[in-house]
ChimeraX commands (.cxc) that place a marker at each C-alpha (Angstrom):
marker #1 position 30.28,32.19,12.01 radius 0.5
marker #1 position 27.68,34.07,10.01 radius 0.5
marker #1 position 28.39,31.93,6.93 radius 0.5
marker #1 position 27.85,28.75,8.99 radius 0.5
marker #1 position 24.41,29.99,10.06 radius 0.5
marker #1 position 23.58,30.84,6.46 radius 0.5
marker #1 position 24.62,27.37,5.27 radius 0.5
marker #1 position 22.57,25.67,8.01 radius 0.5
marker #1 position 19.53,27.77,7.15 radius 0.5
marker #1 position 19.96,26.96,3.45 radius 0.5
marker #1 position 20.29,23.22,4.15 radius 0.5
marker #1 position 17.23,23.20,6.38 radius 0.5
marker #1 position 15.10,25.11,3.91 radius 0.5
marker #1 position 16.22,22.85,1.08 radius 0.5
marker #1 position 15.64,19.54,2.85 radius 0.5
marker #1 position 12.68,20.04,5.16 radius 0.5
marker #1 position 9.96,20.47,2.56 radius 0.5
marker #1 position 11.11,17.41,0.64 radius 0.5
marker #1 position 11.27,15.23,3.74 radius 0.5
marker #1 position 8.76,16.62,6.22 radius 0.5
marker #1 position 5.92,17.78,3.99 radius 0.5
marker #1 position 6.05,15.82,0.75 radius 0.5
marker #1 position 5.14,12.34,1.98 radius 0.5
marker #1 position 1.36,11.91,2.13 radius 0.5
marker #1 position 1.04,8.15,2.32 radius 0.5
marker #1 position 2.57,4.79,1.62 radius 0.5
marker #1 position 2.02,1.97,-0.86 radius 0.5
marker #1 position 0.53,-1.04,0.93 radius 0.5
marker #1 position -0.15,-3.37,-2.02 radius 0.5
marker #1 position 1.03,-3.80,-5.60 radius 0.5
marker #1 position 0.05,-6.42,-8.16 radius 0.5
marker #1 position 1.29,-6.56,-11.75 radius 0.5
marker #1 position 2.27,-3.37,-13.54 radius 0.5
marker #1 position 2.02,-0.54,-11.01 radius 0.5
marker #1 position 4.04,2.63,-10.76 radius 0.5
marker #1 position 4.13,6.21,-9.57 radius 0.5
marker #1 position 4.77,9.06,-11.97 radius 0.5
marker #1 position 6.69,11.69,-10.01 radius 0.5
marker #1 position 8.10,14.85,-11.60 radius 0.5
marker #1 position 8.05,13.18,-15.02 radius 0.5
marker #1 position 9.88,10.05,-13.82 radius 0.5
marker #1 position 8.37,6.57,-13.55 radius 0.5
marker #1 position 9.00,4.82,-10.23 radius 0.5
marker #1 position 8.15,1.13,-9.96 radius 0.5
marker #1 position 5.65,0.70,-7.12 radius 0.5
marker #1 position 6.83,-1.35,-4.16 radius 0.5
marker #1 position 5.21,-2.01,-0.81 radius 0.5
marker #1 position 6.46,0.58,1.67 radius 0.5
marker #1 position 7.32,3.21,-0.96 radius 0.5
marker #1 position 6.25,6.70,0.15 radius 0.5
marker #1 position 3.61,8.49,-1.92 radius 0.5
marker #1 position 4.06,12.23,-2.36 radius 0.5
marker #1 position 1.77,15.11,-3.16 radius 0.5
marker #1 position 1.36,15.57,-6.94 radius 0.5
marker #1 position 2.23,11.92,-7.72 radius 0.5
marker #1 position 0.25,10.01,-10.33 radius 0.5
marker #1 position -0.80,6.42,-9.60 radius 0.5
marker #1 position -0.47,4.45,-12.84 radius 0.5
marker #1 position -1.40,0.80,-13.39 radius 0.5
marker #1 position -1.16,-1.44,-16.46 radius 0.5
marker #1 position -3.45,-4.16,-17.83 radius 0.5
marker #1 position -2.71,-6.49,-14.92 radius 0.5
marker #1 position -1.91,-3.79,-12.35 radius 0.5
marker #1 position -3.40,-2.86,-9.01 radius 0.5
marker #1 position -2.16,-0.62,-6.21 radius 0.5
marker #1 position -3.31,0.04,-2.64 radius 0.5
marker #1 position -2.30,3.20,-0.81 radius 0.5
marker #1 position -2.80,4.26,2.81 radius 0.5
marker #1 position -2.69,8.03,3.36 radius 0.5
marker #1 position -1.64,9.85,6.53 radius 0.5
marker #1 position -5.27,10.76,7.35 radius 0.5
marker #1 position -6.21,7.03,7.16 radius 0.5
marker #1 position -7.87,7.36,3.75 radius 0.5
marker #1 position -7.39,4.26,1.62 radius 0.5
marker #1 position -7.21,4.05,-2.16 radius 0.5
marker #1 position -7.30,0.92,-4.31 radius 0.5
marker #1 position -6.51,1.54,-7.98 radius 0.5
marker #1 position -7.59,-1.11,-10.48 radius 0.5
marker #1 position -6.13,-2.09,-13.86 radius 0.5
marker #1 position -5.40,0.53,-16.53 radius 0.5
marker #1 position -5.76,3.43,-14.11 radius 0.5
marker #1 position -4.22,6.88,-14.09 radius 0.5
marker #1 position -5.01,8.83,-10.92 radius 0.5
marker #1 position -3.56,12.24,-10.07 radius 0.5
marker #1 position -3.06,13.18,-6.43 radius 0.5
marker #1 position -3.54,16.88,-7.06 radius 0.5
marker #1 position -3.77,18.31,-3.54 radius 0.5
marker #1 position -3.17,16.78,-0.13 radius 0.5
marker #1 position -2.79,18.78,3.07 radius 0.5
marker #1 position -3.38,17.28,6.49 radius 0.5
marker #1 position -2.74,18.46,10.04 radius 0.5
marker #1 position -2.55,15.37,12.27 radius 0.5
marker #1 position -3.16,17.45,15.40 radius 0.5
marker #1 position -6.39,19.13,14.28 radius 0.5
marker #1 position -7.31,16.33,11.79 radius 0.5
marker #1 position -8.13,19.02,9.21 radius 0.5
marker #1 position -7.02,19.18,5.61 radius 0.5
marker #1 position -7.90,19.00,1.93 radius 0.5
marker #1 position -7.63,16.14,-0.54 radius 0.5
marker #1 position -8.26,16.56,-4.28 radius 0.5
marker #1 position -7.83,13.66,-6.70 radius 0.5
marker #1 position -8.40,13.37,-10.44 radius 0.5
marker #1 position -9.26,9.97,-11.94 radius 0.5
marker #1 position -8.27,10.28,-15.60 radius 0.5
marker #1 position -9.00,6.63,-16.42 radius 0.5
marker #1 position -9.54,3.28,-14.72 radius 0.5
marker #1 position -11.07,2.47,-11.35 radius 0.5
marker #1 position -10.58,3.83,-7.87 radius 0.5
marker #1 position -12.10,2.44,-4.70 radius 0.5
marker #1 position -11.95,4.81,-1.72 radius 0.5
marker #1 position -12.47,4.55,2.00 radius 0.5
marker #1 position -12.29,8.09,3.25 radius 0.5
marker #1 position -10.30,9.11,6.32 radius 0.5
marker #1 position -10.15,12.10,8.64 radius 0.5
marker #1 position -10.06,14.75,5.93 radius 0.5
marker #1 position -13.55,13.88,4.62 radius 0.5
marker #1 position -14.97,14.18,8.14 radius 0.5
marker #1 position -13.50,17.68,8.58 radius 0.5
marker #1 position -15.84,19.60,6.28 radius 0.5
marker #1 position -18.25,18.80,3.44 radius 0.5
marker #1 position -15.96,19.80,0.57 radius 0.5
marker #1 position -12.56,18.85,2.05 radius 0.5
marker #1 position -12.23,15.70,-0.10 radius 0.5
marker #1 position -13.02,15.82,-3.80 radius 0.5
marker #1 position -12.64,13.27,-6.59 radius 0.5
marker #1 position -12.84,14.60,-10.14 radius 0.5
marker #1 position -13.33,12.68,-13.37 radius 0.5
marker #1 position -13.48,13.96,-16.95 radius 0.5
marker #1 position -17.28,14.25,-16.59 radius 0.5
marker #1 position -18.04,14.76,-12.89 radius 0.5
marker #1 position -16.96,16.03,-9.46 radius 0.5
marker #1 position -17.67,14.00,-6.33 radius 0.5
marker #1 position -17.76,15.62,-2.91 radius 0.5
marker #1 position -16.81,12.99,-0.34 radius 0.5
marker #1 position -18.45,13.12,3.07 radius 0.5
marker #1 position -16.98,10.22,5.02 radius 0.5
marker #1 position -17.88,7.12,3.08 radius 0.5
marker #1 position -16.80,4.23,0.85 radius 0.5
marker #1 position -17.26,4.44,-2.91 radius 0.5
marker #1 position -16.01,3.28,-6.29 radius 0.5
marker #1 position -15.29,5.42,-9.36 radius 0.5
marker #1 position -14.88,3.99,-12.85 radius 0.5
marker #1 position -13.73,6.08,-15.80 radius 0.5
marker #1 position -13.87,4.33,-19.17 radius 0.5
marker #1 position -11.09,5.07,-21.70 radius 0.5
marker link #1:1,2 radius 0.2
marker link #1:2,3 radius 0.2
marker link #1:3,4 radius 0.2
marker link #1:4,5 radius 0.2
marker link #1:5,6 radius 0.2
marker link #1:6,7 radius 0.2
marker link #1:7,8 radius 0.2
marker link #1:8,9 radius 0.2
marker link #1:9,10 radius 0.2
marker link #1:10,11 radius 0.2
marker link #1:11,12 radius 0.2
marker link #1:12,13 radius 0.2
marker link #1:13,14 radius 0.2
marker link #1:14,15 radius 0.2
marker link #1:15,16 radius 0.2
marker link #1:16,17 radius 0.2
marker link #1:17,18 radius 0.2
marker link #1:18,19 radius 0.2
marker link #1:19,20 radius 0.2
marker link #1:20,21 radius 0.2
marker link #1:21,22 radius 0.2
marker link #1:22,23 radius 0.2
marker link #1:23,24 radius 0.2
marker link #1:24,25 radius 0.2
marker link #1:25,26 radius 0.2
marker link #1:26,27 radius 0.2
marker link #1:27,28 radius 0.2
marker link #1:28,29 radius 0.2
marker link #1:29,30 radius 0.2
marker link #1:30,31 radius 0.2
marker link #1:31,32 radius 0.2
marker link #1:32,33 radius 0.2
marker link #1:33,34 radius 0.2
marker link #1:34,35 radius 0.2
marker link #1:35,36 radius 0.2
marker link #1:36,37 radius 0.2
marker link #1:37,38 radius 0.2
marker link #1:38,39 radius 0.2
marker link #1:39,40 radius 0.2
marker link #1:40,41 radius 0.2
marker link #1:41,42 radius 0.2
marker link #1:42,43 radius 0.2
marker link #1:43,44 radius 0.2
marker link #1:44,45 radius 0.2
marker link #1:45,46 radius 0.2
marker link #1:46,47 radius 0.2
marker link #1:47,48 radius 0.2
marker link #1:48,49 radius 0.2
marker link #1:49,50 radius 0.2
marker link #1:50,51 radius 0.2
marker link #1:51,52 radius 0.2
marker link #1:52,53 radius 0.2
marker link #1:53,54 radius 0.2
marker link #1:54,55 radius 0.2
marker link #1:55,56 radius 0.2
marker link #1:56,57 radius 0.2
marker link #1:57,58 radius 0.2
marker link #1:58,59 radius 0.2
marker link #1:59,60 radius 0.2
marker link #1:60,61 radius 0.2
marker link #1:61,62 radius 0.2
marker link #1:62,63 radius 0.2
marker link #1:63,64 radius 0.2
marker link #1:64,65 radius 0.2
marker link #1:65,66 radius 0.2
marker link #1:66,67 radius 0.2
marker link #1:67,68 radius 0.2
marker link #1:68,69 radius 0.2
marker link #1:69,70 radius 0.2
marker link #1:70,71 radius 0.2
marker link #1:71,72 radius 0.2
marker link #1:72,73 radius 0.2
marker link #1:73,74 radius 0.2
marker link #1:74,75 radius 0.2
marker link #1:75,76 radius 0.2
marker link #1:76,77 radius 0.2
marker link #1:77,78 radius 0.2
marker link #1:78,79 radius 0.2
marker link #1:79,80 radius 0.2
marker link #1:80,81 radius 0.2
marker link #1:81,82 radius 0.2
marker link #1:82,83 radius 0.2
marker link #1:83,84 radius 0.2
marker link #1:84,85 radius 0.2
marker link #1:85,86 radius 0.2
marker link #1:86,87 radius 0.2
marker link #1:87,88 radius 0.2
marker link #1:88,89 radius 0.2
marker link #1:89,90 radius 0.2
marker link #1:90,91 radius 0.2
marker link #1:91,92 radius 0.2
marker link #1:92,93 radius 0.2
marker link #1:93,94 radius 0.2
marker link #1:94,95 radius 0.2
marker link #1:95,96 radius 0.2
marker link #1:96,97 radius 0.2
marker link #1:97,98 radius 0.2
marker link #1:98,99 radius 0.2
marker link #1:99,100 radius 0.2
marker link #1:100,101 radius 0.2
marker link #1:101,102 radius 0.2
marker link #1:102,103 radius 0.2
marker link #1:103,104 radius 0.2
marker link #1:104,105 radius 0.2
marker link #1:105,106 radius 0.2
marker link #1:106,107 radius 0.2
marker link #1:107,108 radius 0.2
marker link #1:108,109 radius 0.2
marker link #1:109,110 radius 0.2
marker link #1:110,111 radius 0.2
marker link #1:111,112 radius 0.2
marker link #1:112,113 radius 0.2
marker link #1:113,114 radius 0.2
marker link #1:114,115 radius 0.2
marker link #1:115,116 radius 0.2
marker link #1:116,117 radius 0.2
marker link #1:117,118 radius 0.2
marker link #1:118,119 radius 0.2
marker link #1:119,120 radius 0.2
marker link #1:120,121 radius 0.2
marker link #1:121,122 radius 0.2
marker link #1:122,123 radius 0.2
marker link #1:123,124 radius 0.2
marker link #1:124,125 radius 0.2
marker link #1:125,126 radius 0.2
marker link #1:126,127 radius 0.2
marker link #1:127,128 radius 0.2
marker link #1:128,129 radius 0.2
marker link #1:129,130 radius 0.2
marker link #1:130,131 radius 0.2
marker link #1:131,132 radius 0.2
marker link #1:132,133 radius 0.2
marker link #1:133,134 radius 0.2
marker link #1:134,135 radius 0.2
marker link #1:135,136 radius 0.2
marker link #1:136,137 radius 0.2
marker link #1:137,138 radius 0.2
marker link #1:138,139 radius 0.2
marker link #1:139,140 radius 0.2
marker link #1:140,141 radius 0.2
marker link #1:141,142 radius 0.2
marker link #1:142,143 radius 0.2
marker link #1:143,144 radius 0.2
marker link #1:144,145 radius 0.2
view
């Protein structure tokens, strides 16, 4: 009986983080070459595909991708983009969290959600030359190659 409890505990601890806490959003639009880079593997972007914390959004010359996050933030990545979803935590009950993104290249249009309304520095977008603190707004970031 003790071994059964141990196996159940092991299974729960192994599966819950991957299922319950990893998904942070969902792809809502893809055009052209668009993919996610997850744990070193390229995943072709498809509408409805879950987006996870630490994913990279990658688009090609003709690529675009739209993502809706669980806090109602919206991202639209333009052609030739590489965007790292560094940190995403969100509590749907309290509407509090933290969202940190790095735009390595390309364009990113953002409509912020609940996280940006929580506190002044809860949502941050970094580029190779700047850091943007988001305070509940719409904006566009362009990083030239």
